C-alpha positions in Angstrom: 6.7 -3.2 -17.3 10.2 -4.5 -18.0 10.2 -7.1 -20.8 12.0 -9.8 -18.7 9.8 -9.1 -15.7 6.7 -9.3 -17.9 7.8 -12.7 -19.3 8.5 -14.2 -15.9 5.2 -12.8 -14.5 3.2 -14.2 -17.4 4.9 -17.6 -17.1 4.2 -17.7 -13.3 0.5 -16.8 -13.8 0.1 -19.5 -16.5 1.7 -22.1 -14.3 -0.8 -21.4 -11.5 -3.7 -21.2 -13.9 -3.0 -24.6 -15.5 -3.2 -26.1 -12.0 -6.7 -24.6 -11.6 -5.6 -22.2 -8.9 -5.5 -18.5 -8.5 -2.9 -16.1 -7.4 -3.0 -12.7 -5.6 -1.0 -9.6 -5.8 -0.5 -6.3 -4.1 -0.5 -2.8 -5.6 0.9 0.3 -4.0 0.0 3.8 -5.0 2.0 6.7 -3.8 0.8 10.3 -4.3 3.4 13.0 -4.0 2.9 16.7 -4.0 -0.8 16.5 -4.3 -2.3 20.0 -4.4 -4.5 21.0 -1.5 -8.2 20.8 -2.2 -8.0 18.2 -5.0 -11.5 16.9 -5.5 -14.6 17.9 -3.7 -15.2 17.6 0.1 -17.6 14.7 0.0 -18.1 12.6 -3.1 -15.0 13.1 -5.3 -12.2 13.1 -2.8 -8.9 11.6 -4.0 -9.5 8.5 -1.8 -13.0 8.1 -3.2 -11.7 8.3 -6.8 -8.9 5.8 -6.1 -11.3 3.5 -4.4 -13.7 3.7 -7.4 -10.9 2.8 -9.8 -9.6 0.0 -7.5 -12.9 -1.6 -6.8 -13.8 -1.6 -10.5 -11.2 -4.3 -11.0 -13.0 -7.7 -11.0 -10.7 -9.5 -8.6 -10.3 -6.7 -6.0 -11.3 -8.0 -2.5 -9.8 -5.5 -0.1 -8.4 -2.0 0.1 -6.4 -0.2 2.7 -5.6 3.5 3.1 -2.7 4.9 5.0 -1.6 8.5 5.4 1.7 9.9 6.3 1.9 13.6 6.5 
C-alpha cells in the first residue's frame, strides 16, 4: 500500500473507532489468464478457494461472484 494512502486510511479508521462505530470496505479480486481446469470440479474450484479465504476474515458478511467471459 502506498505510504500516504496507508496513513490516511489508518487515521480514518482510528477516527471512526474512537467514536465507537465501525466502517466497511470493499475488495475486488480480478483473475486474468487463469488456466483451464484450475482446481478440482467440486470441492477445490477457484471460487471455492477464494470464498474460503474471504469468509475466514472475521468481519466478512457477504460475497458476490461475477463472471465475464
